[in-house]
N, C-alpha and C positions, 0 to 999 in steps of 0.2 A: 584347636582346643575344643573340648566336649563340655557341655552345660545342659544338664537334665536329660541327658542322653541324645543331644542334638549337636552336630557339628556346627562350630561357631567360628567365623574367619572374619579378620578385619582385611579388606582389600585396599591397598595403596596403588594408585594409578598416576602415570604421566602421559601426557598427550601433546599434541602439537597441531595447529589447525592451518590449513593451507587454502589459498584463493586460487582454484584451478579455472576460474573463469577468465574473461577477458576485460573485466572491468573492476574499477576501484571499489572495496567494500567498506562501508563504514558502520559504527555503531552496532559491533558484533557482541552478542551476549551468548555466554554459555551456561547450560544448566545440567545438573545430573537428574534425570527424571526417574532414578531409582526409588522405589517404594520404601526401603528400609531406611535405618539410621543411617544418615550421610551429611557431609558438608558440601558446601557447593565447590565446582571447580575453582581454584585460584590461580590468575585471577579469574573474575567472572565476566570480565568484559574486554574487549580490544577495540580501540579508536578505529583502525583502519588496516587494511591489507591491500597492497598493490597486486595487480594481476600476476601470478605466478610467485607471489611471495608466501613465506610460512613464517609462524613464529618459530623461535629456537627448539630444538628437539627437547623434550621434557620440561618445556617452559610453563606447562599447565599441570597442576598436581591437585590430588583430591583423595578423598578415602571413604569407605562406606562399609556397613555390615551387611551382607546379602541376606534377605529373608530366608532364602532356602538355598543349602548348598548340596548338590547330589554327592553323599558319601561315597558312592561306588566309583565314581570318576571325577570326583572334585571339580565339577564344571558348573559354571554359572554364566550369566551374561548381564551386561548393563548397556545402557546408550548414553552417550553424552551427546546433548542436542545444541547445535549451533543456530540460533535464529537472530532475528532482529537485523540482518545484515541488508543494507540497501545499496543497490548498484547504480552508479550514474547512467550508465548505458548497457546495453546487452540483455540477454535472456538470463533466466534462472538456471541454475546447475541442475543436473538429472538427480533423482533421488539416490542415496547411497544404497547398496546392496545390502539387505538385512534389516533396514528401517522399517518401522511398524506400519507406515502408511505411504502409499505412492504419492499422496499430495505434500509430503514432509520432504522439503527440498534440501535440508542440511541436517544430517545426523551421522554419527559415527558409531559402530558397534565397538564395544570394549570387551576383550576375552582374557582369559587367563592363561599365559604362555606356558606356565608350569604344568598346567592341569591337562594340556592337550598331547 
């Protein structure tokens, strides 16, 4: 949709969270750090995940309006941040590729598959 000569799009996403470590994770909090108009991921908390366990595919949903969409390629990016997880034993997982900080231990990039 175009508004005042700018491309406007609402992005709907689904996600899943997996515990790839070897320790139980608890008190897991999800947040969409996008600067635009958005809602929080639903659900925004997960009580716990056992080692190797994942939420169901598509169990996490949300939407937002990107601040800027490149009309030539229809591309944008967003990051869903997963924090507040505490492990009983074991070391922290390595940062995901594409995270904004090498000290950010749990984040996942969100991309638009139709735009690639």
